[in-house]
C-alpha positions in Angstrom: 91.0 65.3 145.6 90.6 61.5 145.7 89.7 59.5 142.7 86.3 57.8 142.7 85.4 55.2 140.0 82.4 56.5 138.2 80.8 53.1 137.6 78.8 50.9 139.9 77.2 47.9 138.1 74.0 46.8 139.8 72.9 43.2 139.4 69.5 41.9 140.7 69.2 38.2 141.2 66.1 36.0 142.0 67.0 34.0 145.2 66.4 30.3 144.8 67.2 27.2 146.9 70.1 25.6 145.0 73.8 26.0 145.7 74.3 26.8 142.0 71.7 29.6 142.4 74.1 31.2 145.0 77.6 30.3 143.9 77.1 31.1 140.2 75.9 34.8 140.8 78.7 35.4 143.3 81.3 34.2 140.9 79.7 36.1 138.0 79.7 39.3 140.0 83.4 39.0 140.7 84.2 38.1 137.2 82.3 41.0 135.7 83.9 43.4 138.2 87.4 42.2 137.2 86.5 42.2 133.5 85.1 45.7 133.5 87.3 47.3 136.2 84.2 48.4 138.2 82.4 48.0 141.5 79.4 45.7 141.6 76.3 45.6 143.8 74.7 42.1 143.7 71.2 42.1 145.2 69.5 38.8 146.1 65.7 39.0 146.1 64.3 36.4 148.4 60.6 35.7 148.2 60.5 34.8 151.9 61.6 36.3 155.2 65.2 36.2 156.7 64.6 33.1 158.8 63.1 30.9 156.1 64.5 27.3 155.6 63.5 25.1 152.7 63.4 22.1 155.2 63.0 22.8 158.9 65.9 20.6 159.7 68.3 22.4 157.3 71.4 23.5 159.2 71.3 27.1 157.9 68.9 29.5 156.2 69.6 30.2 152.5 71.0 33.7 153.2 73.3 32.3 155.9 74.7 29.9 153.3 75.1 32.7 150.9 76.9 34.8 153.5 79.3 32.0 154.3 80.1 31.3 150.7 80.8 35.0 150.0 83.1 35.2 153.0 85.4 32.6 151.5 85.5 34.1 147.9 88.8 34.9 146.3 89.2 38.7 146.9 89.4 41.1 144.0 92.0 43.8 143.7 91.1 47.5 143.4 87.3 46.9 143.1 84.5 46.0 145.5 81.7 43.5 145.2 78.9 44.2 147.7 76.1 41.7 148.3 72.8 42.7 149.8 69.7 40.6 150.7 66.2 41.9 150.0 63.5 39.8 151.8 59.9 39.3 150.8 60.8 40.5 147.4 59.2 38.7 144.4 60.7 39.6 141.0 59.3 38.3 137.7 62.6 37.9 136.0 65.7 35.9 137.0 68.4 38.5 136.8 69.6 41.8 135.4 72.9 42.8 133.7 73.6 39.1 133.1 75.8 37.9 130.2 76.4 34.2 130.1 77.4 33.8 126.4 80.8 32.6 127.5 81.3 29.6 129.7 83.8 31.8 131.6 81.1 34.2 132.8 81.2 32.7 136.3 84.8 31.2 136.3 85.7 32.6 139.7 86.5 30.7 142.8 86.8 30.5 146.6 90.1 31.5 148.2 90.1 27.9 149.6 91.5 25.4 147.2 91.1 21.6 146.9 94.1 19.5 148.0 94.4 15.8 148.9 94.4 14.8 152.6 96.7 12.3 154.1 93.8 9.8 153.9 92.2 10.2 150.4 88.4 9.9 150.1 85.6 10.4 147.7 83.0 13.1 148.2 79.7 11.7 147.0 76.8 13.9 146.1 73.5 12.1 145.4 69.8 12.9 145.7 69.0 10.4 148.5 68.3 13.0 151.2 66.4 15.5 149.1 63.1 16.8 150.4 61.7 16.3 146.9 62.7 14.1 144.0 64.0 15.9 141.0 60.8 14.9 139.2 58.6 16.4 141.9 60.8 19.5 142.0 60.9 20.3 138.3 59.5 17.4 136.2 61.4 16.6 133.0 63.2 19.9 133.2 65.2 18.6 136.2 65.4 14.8 135.9 68.3 14.9 133.4 70.5 16.1 136.2 70.7 12.6 137.8 70.5 9.7 135.3 71.9 7.3 137.9 69.2 6.8 140.6 69.5 5.6 144.2 70.1 1.9 143.4 73.1 2.5 141.2 74.5 5.2 143.6 74.5 2.6 146.4 76.3 0.2 144.1 78.8 2.9 143.2 79.5 3.6 146.9 80.3 -0.1 147.5 82.6 -0.1 144.5 84.4 3.0 145.8 85.0 1.3 149.1 85.7 -2.3 148.0 87.3 -1.9 144.6 88.9 1.6 144.8 89.8 1.1 148.4 88.6 4.6 149.4 86.3 6.0 152.1 83.2 7.8 151.1 81.9 11.1 152.6 78.4 12.1 151.6 77.6 15.7 151.0 74.1 17.1 150.4 71.8 19.9 151.5 71.7 18.4 155.0 75.4 18.9 155.4 76.3 22.1 157.3 77.9 24.5 154.9 81.3 24.7 156.7 81.5 20.9 156.7 80.6 20.6 153.0 83.4 23.1 152.2 85.9 21.2 154.3 85.0 17.9 152.6 85.3 19.3 149.1 88.6 21.0 150.1 90.2 17.7 151.1 88.6 15.1 148.8 90.6 13.2 146.2 87.6 13.4 143.8 84.1 14.8 143.8 81.6 12.3 142.4 77.9 13.0 141.9 75.1 14.4 139.8 74.6 17.9 138.2 73.2 19.8 141.2 73.3 20.5 144.9 76.7 20.5 146.5 78.7 19.7 143.4 78.7 23.5 142.9 80.7 23.8 146.1 83.2 21.3 144.5 83.5 23.7 141.5 83.9 26.7 143.8 86.8 25.0 145.5 88.4 23.8 142.1 87.9 20.2 143.1 88.4 17.4 140.4 85.0 16.1 139.5 83.2 13.1 138.0 79.6 14.0 137.2 76.8 11.9 135.8 74.3 13.9 133.7 72.4 13.3 130.5 72.8 16.9 129.0 75.6 18.7 127.3 74.9 21.6 129.6 76.9 19.9 132.3 80.2 20.0 130.4 79.7 23.8 130.0 78.8 24.4 133.7 81.6 22.2 135.0 84.2 22.4 132.2 87.1 20.5 133.9 84.8 17.6 135.1 84.7 14.2 133.5 81.0 13.9 132.5 79.3 10.6 131.8 75.7 10.3 130.5 74.9 7.1 132.3 76.5 4.8 134.9 77.5 1.2 133.9 78.5 -0.5 137.2 81.3 -2.6 135.6 82.7 0.4 133.8 82.6 2.5 137.0 84.5 -0.2 138.8 87.3 0.0 136.3 87.8 3.8 136.6 90.9 5.1 138.3 90.1 8.0 140.6 93.8 9.2 140.6 93.8 9.4 136.8 90.4 11.2 136.9 91.9 13.7 139.4 95.0 14.3 137.2 92.8 14.8 134.1 90.6 17.3 135.8 93.5 19.3 137.2 95.3 19.4 133.8 92.1 20.7 132.1 91.6 23.3 134.9 95.1 24.7 134.3 94.3 25.1 130.6 91.0 26.8 131.4 92.7 29.3 133.7 94.9 30.5 130.8 91.8 31.0 128.6 90.0 32.7 131.5 92.8 35.4 131.8 92.2 36.1 128.1 88.5 36.4 128.7 89.0 38.9 131.5 90.9 41.2 129.2 87.9 42.1 127.1 85.2 44.3 128.8 81.5 43.5 128.1 79.6 46.3 129.8 78.3 47.4 126.4 76.3 44.1 126.1 74.6 44.4 129.5 72.6 47.7 129.4 70.5 46.8 132.4 68.4 44.2 130.6 66.2 41.7 132.5 66.6 38.0 131.7 
């Protein structure tokens, strides 16, 4: 008689437009499966149909992006994480069976890892091509994510090219997902604001320099160098190789702590609650 694990943890998740709204739940599902030695069913509830795009010119639908990102996840041994998409489904809560008390709750990664290419470059993530400004999208609840603004981002790009002597590759929602993954996989350093494709940088364990005015960013991207504001002169004096080394050293320390976190089950704290 074959053994069948008695437990399947079901997680419902409200589908939203951001990369963080996709990568975070995938990584959480794998973390909780490993932590509790169980299978997981992660259900994305999309309020629209299967072919919906936030912008008509977007290279993929939101579910297509989710599928691609799940296909490159680091596999889990002995357990299964299944993802399903439920369309035209409006839920009044954000998620079920979600425990984010620890910053390690979604510390899982893609099986693809960042490495430097023969010709180092900076991956730059800004809001310049967004369909909406952060203010229009969420008011004051979102503007903290980018304290830099278009003018200073343009100045930063010139500094990267002229003073740092490095090429720049822009990555945003208009970048096809496979290209965005390839850029973050090969960049020397990911530079940008708290949002959009910087979550792909995290998924690929890339070194990061993020500009954000809230403490939350250091919790969401714990090996990143986080700055509250950009001073152009100060930015010009940064050393991208030192920033990379600092990020990778911190990431190695976090991996040790994460292994300890995985050794303590937390099913007792979930209980199917909606949050």
